[in-house]
C-alpha positions, 0 to 999 in steps of 0.5 A: 488481443484481449476484449473488455471482459478479459481486461476486467478479469485480468485487472481483478487477478492482478489485484487479488494476487495479494492473497498469495502473501496473506497466509503468512500469519499461519506460521507459528513459533517465529523468533523475534529476529525473524519477525523483525526481519519480515517486518523490515522486509515488508517496510522495504517494499513500502519504501519502494512503493513510496518512491515509485508513487511520488515519482509518478505523481510529481512527474505528472504535476511537474509537466503541467506546471512547466507547460503553464510556466512557458505559456502552453497551459493555464496557470489555474491548471498548474495550481489545481494539479499542485493542490491535488498533489499536496492535498492528497499527501495531507489526506493520506497522512492525516486521514490515517492519524484520524483513523488510528485515533478513532480506532484507539479511542472508540474501538479499543475497550477501556480496560485495554487502555495504556494506564491499565497496561502499565499496571503490569497485567500480562494478559492485558498487555498481550491483548493490547499488542494484538489489537495494535497489530490488527489495526496496523495491518488494516492501515497498511491494507488501506494505504496499499489499496490507494496505491493499487487503485492507481495501478488499476487506472494505469491498466485501464488507461493503457487499454483505452489508448489501444495499448493492449500489449502494455496493458497485459504487461502491466497486469503481469507486473502488478500481479507480481507486486501485489503478491509481495504487498500481501506479505507486507499487510500480513507482517504485523499479525504474524506470530500472534498467539491467536491466529486471525480469522479467515473473515478478517484475512479476506477483508484485508485482501479486499481492501488492499487488492480490490481497488486494482479492479476498481481502477481498471474499470474506471481507467478504461472508461474515463481519465483525469490527470488531476484524479490520478495525481490525487489518488497517487498522493493519498497513497504516498501519504498513507504509506509514509505514515504506515512505514513509520509505524512499522519501523517502530514495531520492528525495533521492538522485535530486533536490532537496527542492523537486522531492520536495515538488512530487511529494508535493503532486501525489500527495496531490492525486490521492489525495484527488481519487479518494477524493472521487469515491468519496465523492460516488458514495455520496451 
Protein backbone atom coordinates (compact mmCIF):
# COMPACT_ATOMS: atom_id res chain seq x y z
CA UNK A 1 0.00 0.00 0.00
CA UNK A 2 1.32 3.41 -0.94
CA UNK A 3 1.01 6.40 1.39
CA UNK A 4 0.16 9.96 0.34
CA UNK A 5 3.73 11.29 -0.11
CA UNK A 6 4.53 8.24 -2.24
CA UNK A 7 1.45 8.93 -4.35
CA UNK A 8 2.59 12.47 -5.06
CA UNK A 9 6.10 11.24 -5.90
CA UNK A 10 4.71 8.65 -8.31
CA UNK A 11 2.47 11.30 -9.87
CA UNK A 12 5.51 13.48 -10.47
CA UNK A 13 7.48 10.56 -11.95
CA UNK A 14 4.64 9.61 -14.31
CA UNK A 15 4.59 13.17 -15.64
CA UNK A 16 8.28 13.87 -15.87
CA UNK A 17 9.07 10.75 -17.90
CA UNK A 18 8.21 13.21 -20.67
CA UNK A 19 11.85 14.33 -20.36
CA UNK A 20 12.95 10.94 -21.73
CA UNK A 21 11.69 11.87 -25.19
CA UNK A 22 12.88 15.46 -25.21
CA UNK A 23 16.58 14.87 -26.12
CA UNK A 24 15.50 14.16 -29.72
CA UNK A 25 16.63 17.61 -30.99
CA UNK A 26 20.22 16.68 -30.15
CA UNK A 27 20.22 14.37 -33.17
CA UNK A 28 21.99 16.01 -36.10
CA UNK A 29 22.04 15.53 -39.86
CA UNK A 30 18.60 13.99 -40.19
CA UNK A 31 17.25 13.65 -43.73
CA UNK A 32 13.98 15.28 -44.75
CA UNK A 33 12.31 11.87 -44.94
CA UNK A 34 13.40 10.93 -41.43
CA UNK A 35 12.26 14.27 -40.01
CA UNK A 36 8.96 13.90 -41.83
CA UNK A 37 8.46 10.38 -40.49
CA UNK A 38 9.31 11.40 -36.92
CA UNK A 39 6.87 14.30 -37.19
CA UNK A 40 4.17 11.96 -38.51
CA UNK A 41 4.90 9.38 -35.81
CA UNK A 42 4.35 12.06 -33.19
CA UNK A 43 1.19 13.14 -35.00
CA UNK A 44 -0.10 9.57 -34.80
CA UNK A 45 0.38 9.61 -31.04
CA UNK A 46 -1.52 12.91 -30.82
CA UNK A 47 -4.37 11.49 -32.92
CA UNK A 48 -4.63 8.60 -30.49
CA UNK A 49 -4.68 11.01 -27.56
CA UNK A 50 -7.51 12.96 -29.23
CA UNK A 51 -9.54 9.76 -29.62
CA UNK A 52 -8.82 8.71 -26.04
CA UNK A 53 -9.59 12.14 -24.58
CA UNK A 54 -12.93 12.64 -26.31
CA UNK A 55 -14.07 9.08 -25.62
CA UNK A 56 -13.66 9.68 -21.88
CA UNK A 57 -15.12 13.18 -21.97
CA UNK A 58 -18.14 12.13 -24.03
CA UNK A 59 -18.77 9.00 -21.95
CA UNK A 60 -19.01 11.07 -18.77
CA UNK A 61 -21.18 13.71 -20.45
CA UNK A 62 -23.45 11.12 -22.06
CA UNK A 63 -24.04 9.37 -18.73
CA UNK A 64 -25.27 12.59 -17.11
CA UNK A 65 -27.42 13.47 -20.14
CA UNK A 66 -28.95 9.98 -20.16
CA UNK A 67 -29.73 10.14 -16.45
CA UNK A 68 -31.41 13.51 -16.98
CA UNK A 69 -33.45 12.15 -19.88
CA UNK A 70 -34.86 9.26 -17.83
CA UNK A 71 -35.46 11.47 -14.80
CA UNK A 72 -32.60 10.30 -12.60
CA UNK A 73 -30.79 13.66 -12.75
CA UNK A 74 -31.65 17.31 -13.21
CA UNK A 75 -31.81 18.73 -16.73
CA UNK A 76 -29.63 21.59 -15.53
CA UNK A 77 -26.84 19.14 -14.68
CA UNK A 78 -26.92 17.75 -18.21
CA UNK A 79 -26.81 21.24 -19.71
CA UNK A 80 -23.85 22.24 -17.54
CA UNK A 81 -21.93 19.10 -18.50
CA UNK A 82 -22.63 19.67 -22.20
CA UNK A 83 -21.49 23.29 -21.88
CA UNK A 84 -18.30 22.08 -20.19
CA UNK A 85 -17.69 19.68 -23.09
CA UNK A 86 -18.29 22.09 -25.96
CA UNK A 87 -16.91 25.08 -24.09
CA UNK A 88 -13.69 23.20 -23.38
CA UNK A 89 -13.29 22.32 -27.06
CA UNK A 90 -13.77 25.98 -27.97
CA UNK A 91 -11.22 27.11 -25.38
CA UNK A 92 -8.66 24.56 -26.61
CA UNK A 93 -9.11 25.44 -30.28
CA UNK A 94 -9.49 29.21 -30.18
CA UNK A 95 -7.13 29.62 -27.23
CA UNK A 96 -4.25 28.33 -29.36
CA UNK A 97 -5.43 30.42 -32.31
CA UNK A 98 -5.08 33.45 -30.04
CA UNK A 99 -1.75 32.22 -28.68
CA UNK A 100 -0.30 31.72 -32.16
CA UNK A 101 -1.52 35.15 -33.24
CA UNK A 102 0.04 36.80 -30.19
CA UNK A 103 3.29 34.88 -30.61
CA UNK A 104 3.48 35.75 -34.30
CA UNK A 105 2.53 39.43 -34.10
CA UNK A 106 4.10 40.48 -30.82
CA UNK A 107 7.02 38.12 -30.29
CA UNK A 108 8.40 37.66 -33.78
CA UNK A 109 10.53 40.66 -34.84
CA UNK A 110 9.17 42.69 -37.74
CA UNK A 111 12.24 41.86 -39.79
CA UNK A 112 11.05 38.23 -39.78
CA UNK A 113 7.67 39.12 -41.26
CA UNK A 114 6.41 37.05 -44.18
CA UNK A 115 6.89 39.99 -46.58
CA UNK A 116 10.60 40.12 -45.80
CA UNK A 117 10.89 36.35 -46.08
CA UNK A 118 9.42 36.49 -49.60
CA UNK A 119 12.19 38.82 -50.68
CA UNK A 120 14.47 35.82 -50.81
CA UNK A 121 16.79 36.34 -47.85
CA UNK A 122 17.90 32.79 -46.98
CA UNK A 123 19.08 33.79 -43.52
CA UNK A 124 15.74 35.38 -42.67
CA UNK A 125 13.96 32.32 -44.03
CA UNK A 126 15.96 30.08 -41.67
CA UNK A 127 15.24 32.32 -38.70
CA UNK A 128 11.53 32.37 -39.50
CA UNK A 129 11.49 28.57 -39.81
CA UNK A 130 13.21 28.08 -36.46
CA UNK A 131 10.95 30.60 -34.73
CA UNK A 132 7.88 28.77 -36.05
CA UNK A 133 9.32 25.43 -34.91
CA UNK A 134 9.87 26.68 -31.36
CA UNK A 135 6.35 28.10 -31.23
CA UNK A 136 4.83 24.82 -32.46
CA UNK A 137 6.80 22.81 -29.88
CA UNK A 138 5.44 25.01 -27.10
CA UNK A 139 1.86 24.69 -28.38
CA UNK A 140 2.20 20.90 -28.42
CA UNK A 141 3.51 21.03 -24.84
CA UNK A 142 0.53 23.16 -23.76
CA UNK A 143 -1.97 20.79 -25.37
CA UNK A 144 -0.33 17.71 -23.87
CA UNK A 145 -0.12 19.50 -20.52
CA UNK A 146 -3.92 19.81 -20.40
CA UNK A 147 -4.21 16.14 -21.30
CA UNK A 148 -1.73 15.16 -18.59
CA UNK A 149 -3.70 17.16 -16.04
CA UNK A 150 -6.64 14.83 -16.66
CA UNK A 151 -4.33 11.82 -16.30
CA UNK A 152 -3.14 13.15 -12.96
CA UNK A 153 -6.76 13.62 -11.87
CA UNK A 154 -7.42 9.96 -12.70
CA UNK A 155 -4.46 8.86 -10.57
CA UNK A 156 -5.57 11.04 -7.67
CA UNK A 157 -9.19 9.87 -7.91
CA UNK A 158 -8.13 6.21 -7.86
CA UNK A 159 -6.19 6.87 -4.67
CA UNK A 160 -9.11 8.78 -3.11
CA UNK A 161 -11.41 5.83 -3.89
CA UNK A 162 -9.05 3.42 -2.14
CA UNK A 163 -8.02 1.72 -5.40
CA UNK A 164 -4.31 1.64 -4.65
CA UNK A 165 -3.48 -1.02 -7.20
CA UNK A 166 -5.29 0.83 -9.96
CA UNK A 167 -3.55 4.07 -9.03
CA UNK A 168 -0.15 2.36 -9.31
CA UNK A 169 -1.02 0.79 -12.66
CA UNK A 170 -2.19 4.13 -13.98
CA UNK A 171 1.12 5.67 -12.94
CA UNK A 172 3.01 2.99 -14.89
CA UNK A 173 0.81 3.35 -17.96
CA UNK A 174 0.85 7.14 -17.98
CA UNK A 175 4.61 7.17 -17.45
CA UNK A 176 4.97 5.08 -20.61
CA UNK A 177 2.64 7.40 -22.51
CA UNK A 178 4.46 10.51 -21.39
CA UNK A 179 7.79 9.22 -22.64
CA UNK A 180 6.32 9.06 -26.16
CA UNK A 181 4.65 12.45 -25.67
CA UNK A 182 8.05 14.00 -25.02
CA UNK A 183 9.04 12.65 -28.40
CA UNK A 184 6.05 14.45 -29.92
CA UNK A 185 6.90 17.76 -28.27
CA UNK A 186 10.49 17.65 -29.49
CA UNK A 187 9.63 16.66 -33.05
CA UNK A 188 9.20 20.21 -34.50
CA UNK A 189 12.60 21.36 -33.22
CA UNK A 190 14.55 18.31 -34.36
CA UNK A 191 17.38 18.92 -36.78
CA UNK A 192 17.47 22.72 -36.46
CA UNK A 193 20.80 24.39 -37.23
CA UNK A 194 20.90 25.82 -33.72
CA UNK A 195 20.05 23.38 -30.96
CA UNK A 196 17.50 24.57 -28.38
CA UNK A 197 18.87 25.63 -25.01
CA UNK A 198 18.64 23.39 -21.97
CA UNK A 199 16.49 26.05 -20.30
CA UNK A 200 13.93 25.90 -23.12
CA UNK A 201 13.86 22.09 -23.05
CA UNK A 202 13.28 22.12 -19.28
CA UNK A 203 10.44 24.60 -19.79
CA UNK A 204 8.84 22.30 -22.38
CA UNK A 205 9.08 19.38 -19.98
CA UNK A 206 7.54 21.34 -17.12
CA UNK A 207 4.67 22.63 -19.28
CA UNK A 208 3.94 19.19 -20.72
CA UNK A 209 4.64 16.91 -17.75
CA UNK A 210 4.13 19.12 -14.69
CA UNK A 211 0.30 19.07 -14.90
CA UNK A 212 0.33 15.32 -14.18
CA UNK A 213 1.66 16.05 -10.70
CA UNK A 214 -0.79 18.92 -10.23
CA UNK A 215 -3.68 16.71 -11.33
CA UNK A 216 -2.59 13.94 -8.95
CA UNK A 217 -2.55 16.41 -6.08
CA UNK A 218 -5.96 17.94 -6.89
CA UNK A 219 -7.61 14.63 -7.78
CA UNK A 220 -6.66 13.09 -4.44
CA UNK A 221 -8.29 15.98 -2.54
CA UNK A 222 -11.37 16.95 -4.53
CA UNK A 223 -13.20 15.85 -7.66
CA UNK A 224 -15.78 17.43 -9.94
CA UNK A 225 -17.10 15.67 -13.03
CA UNK A 226 -17.69 19.05 -14.65
CA UNK A 227 -14.06 20.10 -14.13
CA UNK A 228 -12.88 16.70 -15.35
CA UNK A 229 -14.88 17.01 -18.59
CA UNK A 230 -13.83 20.64 -19.06
CA UNK A 231 -10.10 19.92 -18.87
CA UNK A 232 -10.41 16.84 -21.09
CA UNK A 233 -12.22 18.91 -23.71
CA UNK A 234 -9.67 21.73 -23.54
CA UNK A 235 -6.93 19.17 -24.09
CA UNK A 236 -8.78 17.62 -27.02
CA UNK A 237 -9.42 20.95 -28.70
CA UNK A 238 -5.82 22.04 -28.25
CA UNK A 239 -4.47 18.80 -29.68
CA UNK A 240 -6.73 19.04 -32.75
CA UNK A 241 -5.28 22.45 -33.53
CA UNK A 242 -1.72 21.30 -32.93
CA UNK A 243 -2.25 18.19 -35.09
CA UNK A 244 -3.27 20.33 -38.06
CA UNK A 245 -0.10 22.39 -37.69
CA UNK A 246 2.06 19.26 -37.44
CA UNK A 247 0.53 17.79 -40.59
CA UNK A 248 1.25 20.97 -42.53
CA UNK A 249 4.82 20.92 -41.23
CA UNK A 250 5.26 17.28 -42.19
CA UNK A 251 4.15 17.86 -45.79
CA UNK A 252 7.05 20.29 -46.19
CA UNK A 253 9.56 17.56 -45.33
CA UNK A 254 8.35 14.43 -47.06
CA UNK A 255 5.65 12.73 -49.12
CA UNK A 256 2.11 11.99 -48.00
CA UNK A 257 2.77 8.24 -48.05
CA UNK A 258 5.61 8.57 -45.53
CA UNK A 259 3.36 10.72 -43.34
CA UNK A 260 0.58 8.11 -43.39
CA UNK A 261 3.05 5.38 -42.40
CA UNK A 262 4.31 7.51 -39.53
CA UNK A 263 0.78 8.26 -38.34
CA UNK A 264 -0.07 4.54 -38.49
CA UNK A 265 2.97 3.59 -36.40
CA UNK A 266 2.18 6.34 -33.89
CA UNK A 267 -1.43 5.16 -33.58
CA UNK A 268 -0.24 1.59 -32.99
CA UNK A 269 2.11 2.74 -30.22
CA UNK A 270 -0.63 4.84 -28.61
CA UNK A 271 -3.24 2.08 -28.61
CA UNK A 272 -0.69 -0.51 -27.46
CA UNK A 273 0.36 1.47 -24.40
CA UNK A 274 -3.30 2.15 -23.58
CA UNK A 275 -4.01 -1.59 -23.84
CA UNK A 276 -1.25 -2.25 -21.31
CA UNK A 277 -3.01 0.06 -18.85
CA UNK A 278 -6.40 -1.56 -19.52
CA UNK A 279 -5.12 -5.10 -19.08
CA UNK A 280 -3.51 -4.08 -15.82
CA UNK A 281 -6.90 -2.98 -14.49
CA UNK A 282 -8.43 -6.45 -14.99
